C-alpha positions as CSV (number, residue, x, y, z in Angstrom):
1,X,-27.8,-21.8,10.1
2,X,-31.1,-23.4,9.1
3,X,-32.5,-22.8,12.6
4,X,-32.2,-19.1,11.9
5,X,-32.8,-18.4,8.2
6,X,-35.8,-20.8,8.0
7,X,-37.7,-19.0,10.7
8,X,-40.6,-17.0,9.2
9,X,-39.9,-13.9,11.4
10,X,-36.3,-13.8,10.1
11,X,-37.6,-14.1,6.5
12,X,-40.0,-11.2,7.1
13,X,-37.3,-9.0,8.5
14,X,-35.0,-9.7,5.6
15,X,-37.8,-8.9,3.1
16,X,-38.4,-5.7,4.9
17,X,-34.8,-4.7,4.6
18,X,-34.8,-5.4,0.9
19,X,-38.0,-3.3,0.4
20,X,-36.5,-0.4,2.4
21,X,-33.3,-0.4,0.4
22,X,-35.3,-0.6,-2.9
23,X,-37.4,2.5,-1.8
24,X,-34.1,4.4,-1.5
25,X,-32.8,3.3,-4.9
26,X,-30.5,0.6,-3.5
27,X,-30.4,-2.9,-4.8
28,X,-29.9,-5.2,-1.9
29,X,-29.1,-8.9,-2.3
30,X,-29.3,-11.1,0.8
31,X,-27.5,-14.4,0.5
32,X,-28.9,-17.0,2.8
33,X,-28.2,-20.6,3.7
34,X,-25.1,-22.7,4.2
35,X,-25.0,-23.7,0.5
36,X,-25.9,-20.8,-1.7
37,X,-26.6,-21.2,-5.4
38,X,-23.6,-19.2,-6.6
39,X,-24.5,-19.5,-10.3
40,X,-27.9,-18.1,-9.6
41,X,-26.5,-15.3,-7.4
42,X,-23.9,-14.4,-10.1
43,X,-26.6,-14.2,-12.8
44,X,-28.8,-12.0,-10.6
45,X,-26.0,-9.6,-9.7
46,X,-24.8,-9.2,-13.3
47,X,-28.3,-8.6,-14.4
48,X,-28.6,-5.8,-12.0
49,X,-25.6,-4.1,-13.7
50,X,-27.8,-3.6,-16.8
51,X,-30.2,-1.4,-14.9
52,X,-30.2,2.1,-16.3
53,X,-30.2,3.6,-12.9
54,X,-26.8,2.2,-12.2
55,X,-24.0,4.3,-13.7
56,X,-21.1,2.9,-11.7
57,X,-20.7,-0.4,-9.8
58,X,-18.1,-1.6,-7.4
59,X,-18.5,-5.0,-5.7
60,X,-16.9,-5.4,-2.4
61,X,-17.4,-8.2,0.2
62,X,-17.6,-7.0,3.9
63,X,-17.8,-9.5,6.7
64,X,-18.6,-8.5,10.3
65,X,-15.8,-9.7,12.7
66,X,-18.4,-11.7,14.7
67,X,-19.6,-13.5,11.6
68,X,-16.1,-14.1,10.5
69,X,-15.2,-15.8,13.8
70,X,-18.4,-17.9,14.0
71,X,-18.6,-19.0,10.4
72,X,-15.1,-19.0,9.0
73,X,-15.9,-21.7,6.4
74,X,-18.8,-19.8,4.9
75,X,-16.8,-16.6,4.8
76,X,-14.0,-18.4,3.0
77,X,-16.4,-19.8,0.4
78,X,-17.9,-16.4,-0.1
79,X,-14.5,-14.9,-0.7
80,X,-13.6,-17.6,-3.2
81,X,-16.9,-17.5,-5.1
82,X,-18.0,-13.9,-4.8
83,X,-14.8,-11.9,-5.0
84,X,-13.5,-14.1,-7.9
85,X,-16.5,-13.0,-10.0
86,X,-16.6,-9.3,-9.2
87,X,-13.1,-8.2,-8.3
88,X,-10.8,-8.0,-11.3
89,X,-7.7,-7.7,-9.2
90,X,-6.7,-8.4,-5.6
91,X,-4.2,-5.6,-5.4
92,X,-6.4,-3.5,-3.2
93,X,-6.9,-6.4,-0.8
94,X,-3.2,-7.0,-0.6
95,X,-2.5,-3.3,0.0
96,X,-5.1,-3.1,2.8
97,X,-3.9,-6.3,4.4
98,X,-0.3,-5.1,4.4
99,X,-0.9,-1.5,5.7
100,X,-4.1,-1.7,7.8
101,X,-2.3,-1.9,11.2
102,X,0.1,0.9,10.2
103,X,-2.8,3.1,9.1
104,X,-4.5,2.6,12.5
105,X,-1.3,3.3,14.5
106,X,-0.7,6.5,12.5
107,X,-4.4,7.5,12.9
108,X,-4.2,7.5,16.7
109,X,-0.7,9.0,16.8
110,X,-1.6,11.9,14.5
111,X,-4.7,12.7,16.4
112,X,-2.7,12.9,19.6
113,X,-0.2,15.2,17.8
114,X,-3.0,17.6,16.8
115,X,-4.6,17.6,20.2
116,X,-1.3,18.2,22.0
117,X,-0.5,21.1,19.7
118,X,-4.1,22.4,20.0
119,X,-3.9,22.8,16.2
120,X,-7.0,23.6,14.2
121,X,-7.7,21.3,11.3
122,X,-10.2,21.4,8.5
123,X,-12.5,18.4,7.9
124,X,-13.0,18.5,4.2
125,X,-16.5,18.6,2.7
126,X,-16.3,19.8,-0.8
127,X,-14.8,22.3,-3.3
128,X,-16.5,24.9,-5.4
129,X,-15.0,27.4,-7.8
130,X,-15.9,29.9,-10.5
131,X,-12.7,28.6,-12.2
132,X,-13.4,25.1,-13.5
133,X,-9.8,24.3,-14.5
134,X,-8.2,21.8,-12.2
135,X,-4.6,20.7,-12.8
136,X,-3.0,17.7,-11.0
137,X,0.8,17.6,-11.0
138,X,2.5,14.2,-10.6
139,X,6.2,13.6,-10.5
140,X,7.0,11.7,-13.7
141,X,9.8,13.1,-15.8
142,X,7.3,14.6,-18.2
143,X,6.6,17.3,-15.7
144,X,10.0,18.8,-16.5
145,X,8.9,19.2,-20.1
146,X,5.6,20.9,-19.1
147,X,6.9,23.2,-16.4
148,X,7.4,26.3,-18.4
149,X,4.0,26.1,-20.1
150,X,2.4,25.5,-16.7
151,X,4.2,28.6,-15.2
152,X,2.9,30.7,-18.1
153,X,-0.7,29.7,-17.4
154,X,-0.4,29.5,-13.6
155,X,-3.4,31.7,-12.9
156,X,-5.7,29.8,-15.2
157,X,-5.6,26.7,-13.1
158,X,-6.2,25.4,-9.5
159,X,-3.0,23.5,-8.8
160,X,-3.0,20.3,-6.8
161,X,0.6,19.0,-6.4
162,X,1.5,15.5,-5.3
163,X,3.9,15.3,-2.4
164,X,6.5,13.7,-4.6
165,X,6.5,16.7,-7.0
166,X,6.7,19.5,-4.5
167,X,10.5,19.7,-4.4
168,X,10.8,20.1,-8.2
169,X,8.0,22.7,-8.3
170,X,9.4,24.9,-5.6
171,X,12.9,24.8,-7.1
172,X,11.2,26.1,-10.3
173,X,9.4,28.8,-8.4
174,X,6.0,27.2,-8.8
175,X,3.8,27.3,-5.7
176,X,0.7,25.1,-5.9
177,X,-2.6,25.8,-4.2
178,X,-2.6,22.5,-2.4
179,X,-0.2,19.6,-1.7
180,X,-1.8,16.2,-1.6
181,X,-0.2,13.4,0.5
182,X,-1.9,10.2,1.6
183,X,0.9,7.6,1.8
184,X,1.6,6.5,5.4
185,X,5.1,5.2,4.7
186,X,8.1,6.9,6.4
187,X,9.5,7.6,2.9
188,X,6.9,10.4,2.6
189,X,9.0,12.5,4.9
190,X,11.8,12.7,2.4
191,X,9.6,14.6,0.0
192,X,9.0,17.3,2.6
193,X,12.6,17.8,3.7
194,X,12.8,20.8,1.4
195,X,11.7,24.2,2.8
196,X,7.9,24.4,2.1
197,X,6.0,27.7,2.4
198,X,3.9,27.5,5.5
199,X,0.8,28.8,3.9
200,X,0.3,25.9,1.4
201,X,-2.4,23.6,2.8
202,X,-1.7,19.9,2.9
203,X,-4.6,17.6,1.9
204,X,-4.2,14.3,3.8
205,X,-6.0,12.0,6.2
206,X,-5.4,11.1,9.8
207,X,-3.7,7.8,8.8
208,X,-1.1,9.7,6.8
209,X,2.6,10.0,7.5
210,X,3.1,11.4,11.1
211,X,5.8,13.8,9.8
212,X,3.1,15.9,8.0
213,X,1.4,16.6,11.3
214,X,4.7,18.1,12.7
215,X,4.7,20.7,9.9
216,X,3.1,24.2,10.5
217,X,1.1,24.0,7.2
218,X,-2.7,23.9,7.5
219,X,-4.1,20.4,7.4
220,X,-7.2,19.4,5.4
221,X,-8.5,15.9,6.4
222,X,-10.4,13.9,3.9
223,X,-12.8,11.0,4.8
224,X,-11.2,8.0,3.1
225,X,-13.7,5.4,4.3
226,X,-11.2,3.7,6.7
227,X,-13.1,2.1,9.6
228,X,-12.0,4.9,12.0
229,X,-13.0,7.5,9.4
230,X,-16.4,5.9,9.4
231,X,-16.7,6.1,13.1
232,X,-15.7,9.8,13.1
233,X,-18.1,10.5,10.3
234,X,-20.9,8.9,12.3
235,X,-20.1,10.8,15.5
236,X,-19.8,14.2,13.7
237,X,-23.3,13.6,12.2
238,X,-24.8,12.3,15.4
239,X,-23.4,14.7,17.9
240,X,-22.8,17.9,15.9
241,X,-25.0,17.4,12.9
242,X,-22.0,18.0,10.6
243,X,-21.6,16.2,7.3
244,X,-18.1,14.7,6.6
245,X,-18.7,12.9,3.3
246,X,-16.7,9.9,2.2
247,X,-14.6,10.3,-1.0
248,X,-13.9,7.1,-2.8
249,X,-10.6,6.6,-4.5
250,X,-10.7,3.3,-6.4
251,X,-7.3,3.8,-8.0
252,X,-5.6,4.2,-4.6
253,X,-3.3,6.9,-5.9
254,X,-3.2,10.7,-5.5
255,X,-4.6,11.4,-9.0
256,X,-7.7,9.4,-8.2
257,X,-8.2,11.2,-4.9
258,X,-7.9,14.7,-6.4
259,X,-10.3,13.7,-9.2
260,X,-12.7,12.5,-6.5
261,X,-12.6,15.5,-4.2
262,X,-12.9,18.1,-7.1
263,X,-15.9,16.5,-8.8
264,X,-18.2,19.0,-7.2
265,X,-16.7,21.8,-9.2
266,X,-19.3,22.7,-11.8
267,X,-18.2,22.1,-15.4
268,X,-14.8,20.9,-14.2
269,X,-12.0,20.8,-16.7
270,X,-9.5,18.3,-15.3
271,X,-6.0,18.1,-16.6
272,X,-2.8,16.4,-15.4
273,X,0.9,16.6,-15.9
274,X,3.7,14.3,-14.6
275,X,1.5,11.2,-14.7
276,X,2.8,8.1,-16.5
277,X,3.7,5.3,-14.0
278,X,6.6,4.4,-16.2
279,X,10.2,5.4,-16.5
280,X,10.9,8.2,-19.0
281,X,14.0,10.0,-20.3
282,X,16.1,7.3,-18.6
283,X,14.7,8.0,-15.0
284,X,11.8,7.2,-12.9
285,X,10.8,10.7,-11.6
286,X,11.5,14.3,-12.2
287,X,14.3,16.1,-10.4
288,X,14.2,17.2,-6.8
289,X,12.0,14.5,-5.4
290,X,12.5,12.8,-2.0
291,X,13.8,9.8,-3.8
292,X,16.9,11.8,-4.7
293,X,17.4,12.9,-1.1
294,X,17.1,9.3,0.0
295,X,19.4,7.7,-2.6
296,X,22.0,10.4,-3.2
297,X,24.2,9.3,-0.3
298,X,24.4,5.8,-1.9
299,X,25.5,7.1,-5.3
300,X,29.1,6.2,-6.2
301,X,31.2,5.7,-9.3
302,X,29.6,2.3,-10.0
303,X,26.1,3.2,-8.9
304,X,24.3,6.0,-10.6
305,X,21.1,7.6,-9.3
306,X,19.2,6.1,-12.2
307,X,20.4,2.6,-11.3
308,X,19.3,3.0,-7.7
309,X,15.9,4.3,-8.6
310,X,15.1,2.1,-11.6
311,X,13.2,-0.3,-9.3
312,X,10.6,2.5,-8.7
313,X,9.3,2.5,-12.3
314,X,10.5,0.4,-15.2
315,X,10.1,0.8,-18.9
316,X,6.7,-1.0,-18.8
317,X,3.7,-0.6,-16.5
318,X,3.1,-3.6,-14.3
319,X,0.7,-4.8,-11.7
320,X,-1.2,-2.1,-9.9
321,X,0.4,0.7,-12.1
322,X,-1.0,-1.0,-15.2
323,X,-4.5,-1.3,-13.7
324,X,-4.5,2.4,-12.7
325,X,-3.3,3.4,-16.1
326,X,-6.0,1.4,-17.9
327,X,-8.6,2.9,-15.6
328,X,-7.3,6.4,-16.3
329,X,-7.4,5.9,-20.0
330,X,-11.0,4.7,-19.8
331,X,-12.0,7.6,-17.6
332,X,-10.4,10.3,-19.8
333,X,-13.1,10.1,-22.4
334,X,-16.1,10.2,-20.0
335,X,-15.0,12.8,-17.5
336,X,-13.1,15.4,-19.5
337,X,-9.7,14.4,-18.2
338,X,-6.8,15.4,-20.4
339,X,-3.0,15.6,-20.3
340,X,-1.8,19.2,-20.0
341,X,0.6,18.7,-22.9
342,X,-2.3,17.8,-25.3
343,X,-4.4,20.9,-24.5
344,X,-4.3,24.2,-26.4
345,X,-3.4,27.2,-24.3
346,X,-6.4,28.6,-22.4
347,X,-7.8,31.9,-23.6
348,X,-7.6,34.0,-20.4
349,X,-10.3,36.6,-20.5
350,X,-9.1,38.3,-17.3
351,X,-5.9,38.5,-15.4
352,X,-7.8,38.5,-12.1
353,X,-7.2,35.3,-10.1
354,X,-10.5,33.6,-9.6
355,X,-11.0,32.5,-6.0
356,X,-11.9,28.9,-5.2
357,X,-13.6,27.8,-2.0
358,X,-13.0,24.8,0.2
359,X,-16.0,23.9,2.3
360,X,-15.0,22.4,5.6
361,X,-15.6,22.5,9.4
362,X,-13.4,22.4,12.4
363,X,-13.5,20.1,15.4
364,X,-12.2,16.9,16.9
365,X,-13.4,13.3,16.9
366,X,-13.8,11.3,20.2
367,X,-11.0,10.4,22.5
368,X,-8.0,8.2,21.5
369,X,-9.0,5.5,23.9
370,X,-12.5,5.2,22.4
371,X,-11.1,5.1,18.9
372,X,-8.6,2.4,19.8
373,X,-11.3,0.3,21.5
374,X,-13.7,0.7,18.6
375,X,-10.9,-0.2,16.1
376,X,-10.4,-3.5,18.0
377,X,-14.1,-4.2,18.6
378,X,-15.7,-3.2,15.3
379,X,-12.9,-4.2,12.8
380,X,-10.8,-7.1,13.9
381,X,-7.3,-7.1,12.4
382,X,-6.8,-3.4,11.8
383,X,-5.0,-2.7,15.0
384,X,-2.1,-4.7,16.5
385,X,-2.7,-5.9,20.1
386,X,0.5,-4.1,21.3
387,X,-0.8,-0.9,19.8
388,X,-4.1,-1.2,21.4
389,X,-2.6,-1.9,24.8
390,X,-0.2,1.1,24.5
391,X,-3.0,3.6,23.7
392,X,-5.3,2.2,26.4
393,X,-2.5,2.2,29.0
394,X,-1.7,5.9,28.5
395,X,-5.3,7.1,28.1
396,X,-7.0,9.1,30.9
397,X,-9.1,7.0,33.2
398,X,-7.8,3.7,32.1
399,X,-7.5,1.0,34.7
400,X,-5.8,-2.3,33.7
């Protein structure tokens, strides 16, 4: 609105914000006016990428709910002009749009489960270890080929297992150090129907599958950057002076999350097995996954397990899987990421198992009613109206 952005006081305030951001090493662009010069903005932003101080860049457009309601046409134009230039794929947007209400519902439900059980949980901060070797285990069929070699070198690696692979690993008497599970879908429960040792910690987030929070295993909660995680992070810092850092996962898969949360390990050597995002050996996943437990009752003479599961992964990578694979390939060279099958056997100097440390703290975020209200107030669209009314209705002190 010209009545606002042409006021000298407003211009001074904007210039002050830009200067403060610059002093902290942040390049801040302020787009003003009802008809911005998008070509000029695009040129300036792309020029900023050439700055030697910038090693990584990720452009994302955030709109405040209030601004979105007041100026829908400007927001729409920003999305068309800005995101089309700096977002290579809208897969993430589609994923968030589809799941955001489910994530919020699970977030509130899981918090209630933990409080009802008076269960202590760890709010993850970082990892450190004298052993720099980190091995992520996915659930592609290639894991079956690597399993014996992995077992022979078990004590040389810190093992992070995807929830999909845990059934196969335990069947082969391979117990990982951590299980990683972030999918909120109800299908996640099928991966955990096998008997899992109670001492294996599960790395997840409060928006994960509720079934996880019914298990006796220790829970380690990671800050994913979800709006409710941002609120909790702020309150921990403000009220208890505790740091709960946000870990980005641009690939939106478990491999990317493990890579992100273990970056603090000095001289990290990151390897992976069971990662391909494509069908191998005539099947989509290794043996013993939750997919088998789900589909086996449907198998008959004319329908094999392979036919039922082939929709999971085909012979070629498509869509999001292809994007993740390309990002993985580009990352391998710069971050010492390798496939386990391509590595020579490690020369173990000692048979003593090196301890690794997880840095965390314990505590609980604010009340469910406050989280529900903030979800509705600060981030329009991430919580369904019926969900909001349900949580408020059953919250202490609520009066309709």
